[in-house]
C-alpha positions as CSV (number, residue, x, y, z in Angstrom):
1,M,73.3,22.7,-226.9
2,A,75.2,21.4,-223.9
3,D,78.6,23.1,-224.6
4,Q,81.3,20.2,-225.5
5,G,84.8,22.6,-225.4
6,G,85.6,24.4,-227.2
7,A,88.1,27.9,-228.0
8,R,88.6,29.6,-224.5
9,C,88.6,33.5,-223.6
10,H,89.6,35.5,-220.1
11,D,86.7,36.6,-218.4
12,A,86.8,39.6,-220.1
13,T,86.0,38.6,-223.5
14,A,82.6,36.9,-222.4
15,G,78.9,37.5,-222.9
16,W,79.0,38.6,-226.4
17,T,76.5,38.7,-228.6
18,A,76.7,36.9,-232.1
19,L,74.9,38.2,-235.0
20,V,74.9,35.3,-237.5
21,L,73.9,37.4,-241.7
22,A,72.1,33.9,-243.4
23,G,70.4,36.3,-245.6
24,Q,71.1,36.9,-249.5
25,R,71.4,39.9,-251.5
26,P,68.9,40.7,-254.8
27,G,69.2,38.2,-257.1
28,L,70.1,34.9,-257.8
29,D,73.9,33.8,-256.0
30,P,75.7,31.5,-257.6
31,V,76.4,29.5,-255.2
32,A,72.6,28.9,-254.3
33,A,72.1,28.4,-258.3
34,H,75.1,26.2,-258.3
35,F,74.0,23.8,-256.1
36,G,70.1,23.8,-257.4
37,M,68.6,25.7,-253.7
38,R,67.1,28.4,-253.2
39,T,69.1,29.6,-250.4
40,K,72.8,29.8,-249.9
41,S,73.1,29.4,-246.1
42,L,71.9,26.0,-246.4
43,V,74.0,24.9,-249.7
44,P,75.8,21.6,-248.1
45,V,79.6,21.3,-247.0
46,S,81.2,18.4,-245.5
47,G,78.4,16.7,-245.5
48,E,76.2,19.4,-243.5
49,P,74.5,23.1,-244.6
50,M,76.4,25.9,-244.0
51,L,74.2,28.3,-241.5
52,L,73.9,24.5,-239.0
53,R,78.0,24.8,-238.9
54,V,78.6,28.8,-237.8
55,L,75.7,28.4,-235.9
56,R,77.7,25.4,-233.8
57,T,81.2,27.6,-233.9
58,M,79.3,30.5,-232.1
59,L,77.5,28.3,-229.7
60,H,80.9,26.2,-228.7
61,T,82.8,29.4,-228.1
62,P,82.9,30.0,-224.6
63,C,83.2,34.5,-225.6
64,I,79.2,34.1,-227.2
65,A,76.4,34.0,-224.6
66,R,73.6,34.8,-227.2
67,V,73.3,34.3,-230.8
68,L,70.9,36.3,-233.6
69,V,70.0,34.5,-237.0
70,L,69.1,37.0,-239.2
71,A,67.4,36.8,-242.2
72,Q,64.8,37.4,-244.6
73,D,63.6,33.8,-245.6
74,I,64.3,33.2,-241.7
75,D,61.1,30.5,-240.5
76,E,61.9,28.5,-243.4
77,Q,65.7,28.3,-242.4
78,M,65.7,27.4,-238.9
79,A,62.9,24.5,-240.0
80,D,65.5,22.6,-242.4
81,P,65.9,19.4,-240.2
82,A,69.3,19.6,-239.9
83,L,68.7,22.3,-237.6
84,L,66.3,20.5,-235.1
85,T,68.5,20.4,-232.0
86,L,69.3,24.7,-232.7
87,R,66.0,26.0,-232.6
88,S,65.2,24.2,-229.3
89,D,68.3,25.9,-227.8
90,P,67.5,29.2,-225.8
91,R,71.2,30.5,-227.1
92,V,69.9,30.7,-230.4
93,V,67.7,33.5,-231.9
94,A,65.8,33.8,-235.3
95,C,65.2,37.3,-236.4
96,R,63.4,37.9,-240.4
97,S,66.2,41.1,-241.6
98,G,64.7,43.7,-243.4
99,S,67.0,43.9,-247.4
100,T,70.4,45.3,-246.7
101,I,73.1,44.4,-244.4
102,S,73.5,47.2,-242.3
103,G,70.2,47.8,-242.0
104,S,69.7,44.6,-240.4
105,V,72.2,44.9,-238.1
106,L,71.2,48.5,-237.2
107,D,67.5,46.7,-236.3
108,A,69.3,43.5,-234.5
109,I,71.0,45.9,-232.2
110,G,68.0,48.4,-231.6
111,R,66.8,45.2,-229.6
112,G,66.8,45.3,-225.4
113,D,67.6,42.6,-225.5
114,V,71.5,42.9,-227.4
115,R,74.4,42.4,-225.1
116,W,77.4,44.3,-225.9
117,P,79.7,44.3,-227.3
118,V,78.6,42.4,-230.7
119,L,80.0,39.9,-233.0
120,V,78.7,40.1,-236.5
121,T,79.8,37.2,-239.2
122,T,78.1,35.0,-242.3
123,A,76.4,31.9,-242.8
124,D,78.7,31.4,-245.5
125,N,82.4,31.8,-243.2
126,V,82.5,28.2,-242.5
127,M,86.1,27.6,-241.8
128,L,85.4,29.5,-238.8
129,T,86.2,28.2,-235.5
130,P,85.5,28.2,-232.2
131,G,89.5,29.5,-231.5
132,S,89.9,32.1,-234.1
133,A,86.3,33.5,-233.1
134,C,88.0,34.3,-229.5
135,E,91.6,35.4,-230.9
136,F,89.2,38.1,-233.1
137,M,87.8,39.4,-229.4
138,R,90.6,39.2,-227.5
139,G,92.5,40.8,-229.9
140,L,90.1,44.2,-229.1
141,A,90.5,46.1,-226.3
142,G,87.7,48.5,-226.0
143,Q,87.4,50.0,-229.9
144,D,84.5,50.9,-231.3
145,V,84.8,48.2,-234.3
146,G,87.0,45.9,-235.1
147,I,87.9,44.3,-238.3
148,G,89.4,40.8,-238.6
149,L,91.7,40.2,-242.2
150,V,94.5,37.7,-243.2
151,E,97.5,38.8,-244.7
152,R,97.8,36.9,-247.5
153,S,101.2,34.7,-247.4
154,R,99.3,33.6,-244.2
155,L,96.1,32.4,-247.0
156,E,98.3,31.0,-249.6
157,A,100.6,29.4,-247.2
158,M,97.4,27.3,-246.1
159,C,95.2,27.5,-248.7
160,G,96.7,28.2,-251.8
161,Q,96.9,31.0,-255.1
162,S,93.2,32.3,-254.6
163,K,91.3,34.9,-256.0
164,R,90.5,37.0,-253.4
165,T,89.4,40.4,-252.8
166,W,92.8,42.2,-251.7
167,L,92.9,45.0,-250.4
168,R,96.7,46.8,-251.0
169,F,98.5,48.8,-248.1
170,S,102.0,50.1,-247.9
171,D,102.9,47.3,-244.7
172,G,101.3,44.6,-247.2
173,E,98.0,42.6,-249.0
174,F,95.0,41.6,-246.6
175,T,91.4,40.2,-247.4
176,G,88.6,39.7,-244.9
177,A,87.9,37.7,-242.6
178,N,84.2,37.7,-242.3
179,L,84.3,38.7,-238.6
180,F,83.0,42.1,-237.6
181,A,82.7,43.5,-233.3
182,L,80.7,46.7,-232.6
183,G,81.7,47.9,-229.1
184,S,78.6,50.1,-227.8
185,P,75.7,51.7,-229.5
186,R,78.1,54.4,-231.3
187,V,78.4,52.4,-234.6
188,A,75.5,53.5,-235.8
189,S,76.9,56.5,-237.1
190,L,79.4,54.0,-238.9
191,L,75.9,51.7,-240.2
192,R,74.5,54.1,-241.7
193,F,77.0,55.3,-243.4
194,W,77.8,51.4,-244.4
195,E,73.9,51.4,-246.0
196,T,74.9,54.0,-248.8
197,A,78.2,53.0,-249.3
198,E,77.0,48.9,-249.4
199,R,77.2,48.6,-253.2
200,D,81.3,49.8,-253.4
201,R,82.5,47.2,-250.6
202,K,84.7,44.5,-252.5
203,S,86.6,48.3,-254.0
204,M,88.4,49.4,-251.2
205,L,89.2,52.3,-253.7
206,K,85.6,53.4,-254.0
207,L,85.4,53.0,-250.6
208,A,88.1,55.1,-249.6
209,A,86.8,57.5,-252.1
210,R,84.5,58.6,-250.0
211,F,86.1,59.6,-246.8
212,G,87.9,62.3,-249.1
213,P,90.6,63.1,-251.9
214,V,93.3,63.0,-249.5
215,L,92.9,59.5,-248.3
216,L,92.4,58.3,-251.9
217,I,95.6,59.2,-253.0
218,K,97.3,58.4,-249.9
219,I,95.9,54.7,-250.5
220,L,96.7,54.8,-253.7
221,L,100.3,55.6,-253.5
222,R,100.8,52.8,-250.5
223,R,101.8,55.3,-248.3
224,L,98.9,54.5,-245.2
225,S,99.4,51.6,-243.0
226,L,96.3,48.3,-242.9
227,Q,95.6,50.1,-238.8
228,S,96.7,53.6,-239.8
229,A,94.1,53.6,-243.0
230,L,91.2,52.2,-240.7
231,A,91.6,54.8,-238.2
232,A,92.3,57.6,-240.6
233,A,88.4,56.1,-242.1
234,G,87.1,55.8,-238.4
235,E,88.0,59.5,-237.1
236,R,85.7,60.9,-240.2
237,L,83.1,59.2,-238.3
238,G,83.7,60.2,-234.9
239,L,85.3,55.7,-234.6
240,D,87.7,54.0,-232.8
241,V,88.6,51.6,-235.6
242,R,90.7,48.6,-235.1
243,P,91.9,46.1,-237.6
244,V,92.8,42.0,-235.8
245,L,95.3,40.3,-237.9
246,L,93.7,36.5,-237.4
247,T,97.4,33.5,-237.8
248,D,95.4,31.2,-239.7
249,G,95.3,31.5,-243.1
250,R,91.6,29.8,-243.7
251,M,90.2,32.4,-241.5
252,G,90.2,34.4,-244.8
253,V,88.5,31.9,-247.5
254,D,83.8,32.2,-247.4
255,V,82.0,30.4,-249.8
256,D,80.8,33.1,-252.4
257,K,81.6,30.9,-255.7
258,P,81.1,27.6,-256.7
259,E,85.1,27.4,-257.0
260,D,85.1,28.4,-253.0
261,H,82.8,25.6,-252.2
262,A,85.1,23.8,-253.3
263,L,88.4,25.5,-251.3
264,V,86.4,24.7,-248.5
265,E,85.3,21.5,-249.2
266,R,89.0,20.3,-249.6
267,L,90.0,21.8,-247.1
268,L,87.9,20.5,-244.2
269,A,88.6,17.1,-245.9
270,E,92.6,18.4,-244.8
271,Q,91.5,19.4,-241.5
272,M,89.5,15.8,-240.4
273,A,92.1,13.5,-242.0
274,H,94.9,15.5,-239.9
275,G,92.8,15.5,-237.0
276,A,92.5,19.2,-236.9
277,S,91.4,20.0,-233.1
278,D,89.9,23.5,-233.4
279,Q,85.9,22.7,-234.1
280,P,82.9,22.5,-232.1
281,G,83.6,20.3,-229.8
282,R,87.4,19.4,-229.3
283,T,89.2,21.1,-227.1
284,V,91.2,24.2,-228.6
285,R,94.3,26.5,-227.8
286,P,94.2,29.4,-229.7
287,S,97.1,31.2,-230.2
288,G,97.7,35.1,-229.7
289,V,96.9,37.6,-231.9
290,P,100.2,39.5,-233.6
291,A,101.4,42.5,-233.1
């Protein structure tokens, strides 16, 4: 697929590998079930499969050199007619994933052809744009791990009230943007830890408890800022972990529930009505990263 534009990134951020997680957790996915489909990533949003939107965003982000798509039923997903043009793109590599997210990412980064650093996102991250992807990558400076987040007031200013998982710290409330940066093979220790803690992913307190009572108490009392908490957790794993706050509040919205699907349909319709420019194939001027 020819590059038709997109967000321009500084040379220092060029050449990333992107991992797009398109698999499903055990059990019936509520979004897929709502639309009578087997695979959530192929549920249409604004008239096209979610996976197609995310892959196209990755391919139109000049910082990204290669995209690996991970799913248990990867052959079935990539056989979807809507993905026909992507199957012949040499930058897209389809990989069969395992039963857990962390284990699948570990396997993927163990491939000899993966170039560091690595950006990890999900097939339901349909609001992601090339500009925000580059904003995230430019917010890092050689850390082992970067985590994209959105502050609550930014999300609600653009999306209205939205039921999300809010992480509460002394400097505010934040939600994840389904964007993670992995800087080097050193992150294997974090992925192995996450494999054991994955069931607690929606509870900040349960996750914090895994790092010991002192960190848990400080978070409960809101004694720590977001950055301090992540730095402390990273130190326990011997890693430098940094949050990156994104300026576009819509980046905190993914499609976990049918209500989320209705929300992103509304947001995308509004975006089209206002002629928003941060879309694949259009010129983008990404904003700077907040301090």
